[in-house]
C-alpha positions as CSV (number, residue, x, y, z in Angstrom):
1,M,20.9,-3.4,7.7
2,L,23.2,-2.0,10.4
3,H,21.8,-4.4,13.0
4,S,22.5,-7.4,10.6
5,L,26.0,-6.1,9.9
6,Y,26.6,-5.8,13.7
7,F,25.4,-9.4,14.2
8,F,27.7,-10.5,11.4
9,L,30.7,-8.9,13.0
10,L,29.7,-10.3,16.4
11,F,29.2,-13.8,15.1
12,P,32.7,-15.2,15.7
13,L,32.5,-13.9,19.3
14,L,29.2,-15.6,19.9
15,L,30.7,-18.9,18.9
16,S,33.8,-18.5,21.0
17,S,31.8,-17.6,24.1
18,S,29.2,-20.4,23.7
19,P,29.0,-22.7,26.7
20,S,30.9,-26.0,26.3
21,L,28.8,-29.0,25.2
22,P,29.0,-32.6,26.6
23,S,31.6,-34.7,24.9
24,S,28.8,-36.9,23.4
25,A,27.4,-34.0,21.4
26,S,28.8,-32.3,18.3
27,P,29.7,-28.6,18.8
28,S,27.4,-27.7,16.0
29,A,24.5,-30.1,16.7
30,S,22.9,-28.5,19.8
31,P,21.4,-25.4,18.1
32,L,19.4,-27.6,15.7
33,L,17.0,-28.7,18.5
34,P,15.6,-25.2,19.3
35,F,15.4,-24.6,15.5
36,L,13.2,-27.8,15.1
37,R,11.1,-26.9,18.1
38,T,10.4,-23.5,16.7
39,L,9.0,-25.1,13.5
40,S,6.6,-27.3,15.6
41,L,7.5,-30.4,13.7
42,P,5.8,-33.8,14.2
43,P,7.6,-36.9,15.4
44,P,10.3,-38.0,15.1
45,W,11.7,-34.4,14.9
46,N,10.3,-33.5,18.3
47,E,11.8,-36.5,20.0
48,T,15.1,-36.7,21.9
49,L,17.0,-38.5,19.2
50,P,20.6,-37.5,18.4
51,P,20.4,-34.7,15.8
52,C,22.4,-36.6,13.2
53,R,19.9,-39.5,13.4
54,L,16.9,-37.4,12.5
55,P,15.4,-37.7,9.0
56,G,16.7,-35.0,6.6
57,V,19.8,-34.3,8.7
58,S,23.2,-34.9,7.2
59,C,26.4,-34.8,9.2
60,T,30.1,-35.2,8.8
61,T,31.9,-38.1,10.5
62,A,32.7,-35.7,13.3
63,G,29.0,-35.0,13.9
64,D,28.9,-31.5,12.3
65,I,25.5,-30.8,10.6
66,V,26.1,-29.9,6.9
67,A,22.7,-30.3,5.4
68,L,19.0,-30.0,6.4
69,N,16.1,-31.2,4.2
70,L,12.7,-30.5,5.7
71,S,10.9,-30.2,2.4
72,G,7.2,-31.0,2.2
73,L,6.4,-31.2,5.9
74,S,3.6,-28.6,5.9
75,I,5.6,-26.3,8.2
76,S,3.5,-23.2,8.7
77,T,5.4,-21.0,11.1
78,P,7.1,-17.7,10.2
79,L,10.6,-18.4,9.0
80,S,12.1,-15.5,10.9
81,A,11.2,-17.2,14.2
82,A,13.5,-20.1,13.4
83,A,16.2,-18.7,11.3
84,Q,18.2,-17.2,14.2
85,H,19.1,-20.7,15.4
86,L,20.7,-21.6,12.1
87,V,23.5,-19.1,12.6
88,L,24.9,-21.4,15.2
89,L,25.4,-24.2,12.7
90,P,28.7,-23.0,11.2
91,S,29.1,-26.1,9.0
92,L,25.7,-25.9,7.3
93,R,26.1,-26.0,3.6
94,S,22.6,-27.0,2.4
95,L,19.1,-26.0,3.6
96,D,15.9,-27.2,1.9
97,L,12.6,-25.8,3.4
98,S,10.7,-26.0,0.1
99,L,7.1,-27.2,-0.4
100,N,5.9,-25.9,3.0
101,H,3.7,-23.1,4.2
102,L,6.3,-20.8,5.6
103,T,5.2,-17.2,6.0
104,G,6.6,-13.8,6.7
105,N,9.8,-12.2,5.4
106,I,13.0,-13.9,4.5
107,P,15.1,-13.0,7.6
108,S,18.4,-11.3,6.9
109,S,20.0,-13.5,9.7
110,L,19.5,-16.5,7.5
111,F,22.4,-15.4,5.3
112,L,24.8,-15.3,8.3
113,S,25.3,-19.0,7.7
114,L,28.4,-18.1,5.9
115,R,29.2,-21.5,4.3
116,L,25.7,-21.9,2.8
117,R,25.9,-23.2,-0.8
118,Y,22.4,-24.4,-1.4
119,L,19.2,-22.7,-0.2
120,H,15.8,-23.9,-1.3
121,L,12.8,-21.9,-0.1
122,G,10.6,-22.5,-3.1
123,Q,6.8,-23.0,-3.0
124,N,6.0,-21.3,0.3
125,F,4.2,-18.1,1.2
126,L,7.2,-15.9,2.0
127,S,6.6,-12.2,1.4
128,G,8.5,-9.0,1.4
129,P,11.8,-8.2,-0.3
130,I,14.9,-10.3,-0.9
131,P,17.3,-9.1,1.8
132,K,20.4,-7.3,0.7
133,E,22.3,-9.2,3.4
134,I,22.3,-12.1,0.9
135,S,25.7,-10.6,0.0
136,F,27.1,-12.3,3.1
137,S,26.6,-15.8,1.7
138,I,29.5,-15.6,-0.7
139,D,29.6,-19.4,-1.2
140,L,26.0,-19.5,-2.4
141,E,25.7,-21.5,-5.6
142,Y,22.0,-22.6,-5.7
143,L,19.2,-20.2,-4.8
144,Y,15.5,-21.3,-5.2
145,L,12.9,-18.7,-4.1
146,Y,10.3,-19.5,-6.7
147,K,6.5,-19.6,-6.1
148,N,6.4,-17.3,-3.2
149,L,4.9,-13.8,-2.6
150,L,8.1,-11.8,-2.7
151,T,8.0,-8.2,-3.7
152,G,10.4,-5.3,-4.4
153,D,13.4,-5.2,-6.7
154,I,16.0,-7.8,-7.2
155,P,18.8,-6.5,-5.0
156,P,22.1,-5.8,-6.9
157,E,23.9,-7.6,-4.2
158,L,22.4,-10.9,-5.4
159,T,23.8,-10.9,-8.9
160,L,27.2,-9.9,-7.5
161,L,27.6,-13.2,-5.6
162,P,30.8,-14.6,-7.0
163,N,29.7,-18.3,-7.0
164,L,26.0,-18.1,-7.8
165,R,25.1,-20.5,-10.6
166,Y,21.5,-21.4,-10.3
167,L,18.9,-18.6,-9.6
168,Y,15.2,-19.3,-9.5
169,L,13.0,-16.2,-8.7
170,N,10.1,-17.1,-10.9
171,E,6.4,-16.8,-9.9
172,N,6.7,-14.0,-7.4
173,N,5.6,-10.3,-7.4
174,L,9.0,-8.8,-8.1
175,T,9.2,-5.4,-9.7
176,G,11.8,-3.1,-11.2
177,G,14.5,-3.8,-13.7
178,L,17.3,-6.3,-13.9
179,P,20.4,-5.4,-11.9
180,N,23.8,-5.3,-13.6
181,F,25.8,-8.5,-13.8
182,P,29.5,-8.5,-13.1
183,S,32.2,-9.2,-15.6
184,H,32.9,-12.5,-13.8
185,C,29.3,-13.6,-13.8
186,S,29.0,-17.3,-13.1
187,V,25.2,-17.8,-13.4
188,S,24.3,-20.7,-15.7
189,V,20.5,-21.0,-15.1
190,L,18.3,-17.9,-14.6
191,Y,14.5,-18.2,-14.2
192,L,12.6,-15.0,-13.7
193,H,9.3,-15.7,-15.4
194,W,5.9,-14.7,-14.0
195,N,6.9,-11.5,-12.2
196,F,6.3,-7.8,-12.9
197,L,9.9,-7.0,-13.9
198,S,10.3,-4.2,-16.4
199,G,12.9,-2.2,-18.4
200,P,15.4,-3.4,-20.9
201,I,17.7,-6.4,-20.8
202,P,21.1,-4.9,-19.6
203,T,24.0,-5.7,-21.9
204,S,25.9,-6.8,-18.7
205,L,23.7,-10.0,-18.7
206,F,25.8,-11.2,-21.6
207,N,28.7,-11.3,-19.2
208,C,27.2,-14.6,-18.1
209,H,29.1,-16.6,-20.7
210,D,28.1,-19.9,-19.0
211,L,24.4,-19.3,-19.2
212,T,22.5,-22.3,-20.5
213,E,18.9,-21.4,-19.6
214,L,17.4,-17.9,-19.7
215,V,13.7,-17.6,-18.9
216,L,12.2,-14.1,-18.8
217,S,8.6,-14.9,-19.9
218,F,5.5,-13.2,-18.6
219,N,7.0,-9.9,-17.4
220,R,7.0,-6.3,-18.6
221,F,10.4,-6.1,-20.2
222,E,10.7,-3.7,-23.1
223,G,13.3,-2.3,-25.5
224,S,15.3,-4.1,-28.0
225,V,17.1,-7.3,-27.2
226,P,20.9,-6.9,-27.4
227,D,22.4,-8.6,-30.4
228,L,25.1,-10.3,-28.3
229,F,24.1,-13.9,-28.1
230,D,27.4,-15.0,-29.6
231,E,28.7,-14.2,-26.0
232,M,26.4,-17.0,-24.7
233,S,27.5,-19.9,-27.0
234,G,26.3,-22.5,-24.5
235,L,22.7,-21.3,-24.3
236,E,20.2,-24.1,-24.7
237,L,16.9,-22.5,-23.5
238,L,15.7,-19.0,-24.4
239,Y,12.3,-17.8,-23.3
240,L,11.5,-14.1,-23.9
241,D,7.8,-14.5,-24.6
242,D,4.9,-12.4,-23.3
243,N,6.8,-9.2,-22.8
244,G,7.1,-5.9,-24.6
245,F,10.3,-6.3,-26.6
246,V,10.6,-4.3,-29.8
247,G,13.0,-4.0,-32.7
248,E,14.4,-6.9,-34.8
249,I,15.1,-10.4,-33.6
250,P,18.8,-10.6,-33.0
251,R,20.7,-12.3,-35.8
252,S,23.3,-13.5,-33.4
253,L,20.8,-16.2,-32.3
254,G,22.2,-18.1,-35.3
255,K,25.4,-18.6,-33.4
256,L,23.7,-20.7,-30.7
257,G,24.6,-24.2,-31.8
258,N,23.3,-25.7,-28.6
259,L,20.0,-23.9,-28.5
260,T,17.1,-26.4,-28.3
261,S,14.1,-24.2,-27.5
262,A,13.4,-20.5,-28.4
263,M,10.2,-18.8,-27.3
264,L,9.9,-15.3,-28.6
265,S,6.1,-15.1,-29.0
266,K,3.8,-12.2,-28.0
267,N,6.1,-9.3,-28.2
268,H,6.4,-6.5,-30.7
269,F,9.3,-7.7,-32.8
270,I,9.4,-6.3,-36.3
271,G,11.4,-6.9,-39.4
272,S,12.1,-10.2,-41.1
273,V,12.7,-13.7,-39.6
274,P,16.5,-14.0,-39.5
275,G,17.7,-16.7,-41.9
276,E,20.7,-17.1,-39.5
277,I,18.4,-19.1,-37.2
278,G,18.9,-21.9,-39.6
279,G,22.3,-22.3,-38.0
280,C,20.7,-23.5,-34.7
281,R,21.0,-27.1,-35.7
282,A,20.0,-28.5,-32.3
283,L,16.7,-26.4,-32.2
284,K,13.6,-28.5,-31.4
285,S,11.1,-25.7,-30.6
286,L,10.9,-22.3,-32.3
287,N,7.9,-20.2,-31.5
288,V,7.7,-16.6,-32.7
289,W,3.9,-16.2,-33.1
290,G,2.1,-13.0,-32.1
291,N,4.6,-10.4,-33.3
292,H,4.7,-7.9,-36.2
293,L,7.2,-9.7,-38.4
294,S,7.1,-9.1,-42.1
295,G,8.9,-10.3,-45.2
296,T,9.1,-13.9,-46.3
297,I,9.9,-17.1,-44.4
298,P,13.6,-17.8,-45.0
299,S,14.4,-21.0,-46.8
300,Q,17.4,-21.5,-44.4
301,L,14.9,-22.7,-41.8
302,G,14.8,-25.9,-43.8
303,K,18.2,-26.8,-42.2
304,L,16.6,-27.4,-38.8
305,G,16.5,-31.2,-39.0
306,S,15.8,-31.5,-35.2
307,L,12.9,-29.1,-35.2
308,K,9.7,-30.5,-33.8
309,S,7.5,-27.5,-33.0
310,F,7.5,-24.4,-35.3
311,S,5.2,-21.4,-35.1
312,L,5.3,-18.1,-36.9
313,A,1.5,-17.6,-36.6
314,D,-0.2,-14.2,-36.2
315,N,2.4,-12.1,-38.0
316,Q,2.4,-10.2,-41.3
317,L,4.5,-12.7,-43.3
318,V,4.1,-12.7,-47.1
319,G,5.4,-14.6,-50.1
320,P,5.4,-18.4,-50.7
321,L,5.8,-21.2,-48.2
322,P,9.3,-22.4,-48.8
323,A,9.5,-26.0,-50.1
324,Q,12.7,-26.4,-47.9
325,I,10.4,-26.7,-44.8
326,G,9.9,-30.2,-46.0
327,N,13.5,-31.0,-45.0
328,C,12.6,-30.5,-41.3
329,S,12.3,-34.2,-41.0
330,S,11.5,-34.2,-37.2
331,L,8.7,-31.6,-37.4
332,E,5.5,-32.5,-35.6
333,E,3.7,-29.2,-35.4
334,L,3.7,-26.5,-38.0
335,E,1.7,-23.3,-37.3
336,L,1.8,-20.6,-39.9
337,Q,-1.8,-19.3,-39.7
338,D,-2.9,-15.7,-39.6
339,N,-0.4,-14.3,-42.0
340,L,-0.4,-13.2,-45.7
341,I,1.4,-16.3,-47.1
342,A,0.5,-16.8,-50.7
343,G,1.2,-19.3,-53.5
344,P,0.6,-23.1,-53.5
345,I,1.0,-25.5,-50.7
346,P,4.3,-27.2,-51.6
347,S,4.2,-30.9,-52.2
348,E,7.5,-31.2,-50.4
349,L,5.6,-31.0,-47.1
350,A,4.7,-34.6,-47.7
351,K,8.2,-35.5,-46.5
352,L,7.3,-34.6,-43.0
353,K,6.5,-38.1,-41.9
354,N,6.2,-37.1,-38.2
355,L,3.9,-34.1,-38.8
356,K,0.8,-34.2,-36.5
357,K,-0.6,-30.7,-36.7
358,L,-0.6,-28.5,-39.9
359,W,-2.3,-25.1,-39.4
360,L,-2.2,-22.8,-42.5
361,F,-5.5,-21.1,-42.1
362,N,-6.2,-17.4,-42.6
363,N,-3.7,-16.9,-45.4
364,L,-3.7,-16.3,-49.1
365,L,-2.8,-19.8,-50.2
366,E,-4.0,-20.8,-53.7
367,G,-3.9,-23.7,-56.1
368,T,-5.0,-27.2,-55.3
369,I,-4.5,-29.3,-52.2
370,P,-1.5,-31.5,-53.2
371,P,-2.4,-35.2,-53.4
372,E,0.9,-36.0,-51.7
373,I,-0.8,-34.8,-48.4
374,G,-1.9,-38.4,-48.1
375,K,1.6,-39.4,-47.1
376,L,1.4,-37.5,-43.8
377,R,0.4,-40.7,-42.0
378,A,0.9,-39.1,-38.5
379,L,-1.4,-36.1,-39.2
380,W,-4.4,-35.7,-36.9
381,N,-5.2,-32.0,-37.2
382,L,-5.3,-30.2,-40.6
383,Q,-6.6,-26.6,-40.8
384,L,-6.6,-25.0,-44.2
385,Y,-9.7,-22.8,-44.0
386,N,-9.9,-19.2,-45.1
387,N,-7.6,-19.4,-48.1
388,R,-8.0,-19.3,-51.9
389,L,-7.6,-23.0,-52.6
390,T,-9.3,-24.4,-55.7
391,G,-9.9,-27.8,-57.3
392,T,-11.2,-30.9,-55.6
393,I,-10.4,-32.6,-52.3
394,P,-7.8,-35.2,-53.3
395,S,-8.9,-38.8,-52.6
396,E,-5.5,-39.4,-51.0
397,I,-6.7,-37.4,-48.0
398,T,-8.6,-40.5,-47.0
399,Q,-5.3,-42.3,-46.3
400,L,-4.8,-40.1,-43.2
401,Q,-5.8,-42.8,-40.7
402,K,-5.0,-40.6,-37.7
403,L,-6.9,-37.6,-38.9
404,Q,-9.5,-36.3,-36.4
405,C,-9.9,-32.6,-37.1
406,L,-10.2,-31.3,-40.7
407,S,-11.3,-27.8,-41.8
408,L,-11.2,-26.7,-45.5
409,A,-13.9,-24.1,-45.0
410,H,-14.2,-20.8,-47.0
411,N,-12.0,-21.7,-50.0
412,N,-13.0,-22.2,-53.6
413,L,-13.0,-26.0,-53.6
414,T,-15.4,-27.8,-55.9
415,G,-16.5,-31.3,-56.9
416,Q,-17.7,-34.2,-54.9
417,L,-16.4,-35.3,-51.5
418,P,-14.2,-38.4,-51.5
419,S,-16.4,-41.4,-50.9
420,D,-14.2,-42.8,-48.2
421,L,-13.9,-39.5,-46.3
422,G,-14.2,-40.3,-42.5
423,R,-14.4,-44.0,-43.1
424,S,-10.7,-44.9,-42.9
425,T,-9.7,-42.9,-39.9
426,E,-8.9,-44.9,-36.8
427,S,-11.0,-42.8,-34.4
428,G,-13.3,-41.2,-36.9
429,L,-13.4,-37.5,-37.7
430,I,-14.2,-35.6,-34.5
431,K,-14.5,-32.2,-36.2
432,L,-15.1,-31.5,-39.9
433,D,-15.9,-28.1,-41.5
434,L,-16.3,-27.8,-45.2
435,T,-18.6,-24.7,-45.3
436,G,-18.2,-21.9,-47.8
437,N,-17.1,-24.0,-50.8
438,H,-18.8,-25.3,-53.9
439,F,-19.2,-29.0,-53.3
440,Y,-22.0,-31.1,-54.7
441,G,-23.1,-34.7,-54.7
442,P,-23.9,-37.1,-51.8
443,I,-22.5,-36.9,-48.3
444,P,-20.1,-39.9,-47.8
445,S,-21.6,-42.5,-45.5
446,G,-18.4,-42.7,-43.5
447,L,-19.0,-39.2,-42.1
448,C,-22.0,-40.6,-40.2
449,S,-20.6,-43.9,-39.1
450,G,-16.9,-43.0,-38.5
């Protein structure tokens, strides 16, 4: 750290004492050549072309190098061997070395390029910690370090960068908790999934009022989620799945009018499903399966007219299936299996003209299968097994021309099978399970020829 700070203070002196360059060369172009040689690049980067004419090199009209894009060139040298030369490119604003095979630590000297705004080192084999010297790059707005082998904590210096907007640290081996975020936080996109991060979500994260995408999936976070989402009114993407969060789902989620996708699955949330979520009118995907939720499904969710994917599976929900779900006119996938939902299947579900998947198995549903189910012309997967359904299979089920998977097993259904079952489907029934019922009569011929 002290050595890097010393180099930082010495940097202006190094520039002023550099030998003069020929008039045909830019003052900032010369150091690029040893940088490229260190990377052992193939032609044309190893040829004696003017630096500003090389592929991936962007310069000002005065010849100062402002951007380098060497992405996807299979560079396999340690980054530390080359980074020292970048310090002598004082106009460099953008550096892209992604999709290579760079190894070793991220050198602290890399952040002595003080004007750097964009740094992309994603999809390499970089290891070790994120250097604290990143605090020197106060102009940094875009930082992509995803899909590497980075370890250690997220340095607090990183979240204090005043202009940082896009931060991608996902798919590494980072540990520890989230650092605090300043009151002037400017981060708008934060991707931290697939690490080993732990601890609670700090309330200071909600200082990031401009946050639009927050992805914390597949970590070891725990504790309750702060009920402060009204401080993030622009949030569009919220992924908290596959962690250890506890407590109730924050009701302030209902304030997120721009939210399009919410993934809260595989945690330890308890309590009821907040009816306030019905206020998220832009929501297209809501997945809260694999928790410990109880109570009934709130009818307010029927206000989600843009919802396409909806799962509350594998919880402890009780009571009836609200008829208002039939108002979710965009719904394509409805998964409510593995709960304690009782009562009849509401005929209002027939209004879901775009529904492709309907999974209601392993519940306590009773009554008959509504004949209106034949109006679900887009349906291809219908799973109603392990319930308490009675009566016959309605003949209208044969109108489901796209149906491929059907399971009505282990109910109390009776009567004969519809004679056209399996015959009218476009591709034929691929999977059919009717075991554990009380059917009689002939097997429809379409089941063998469909």
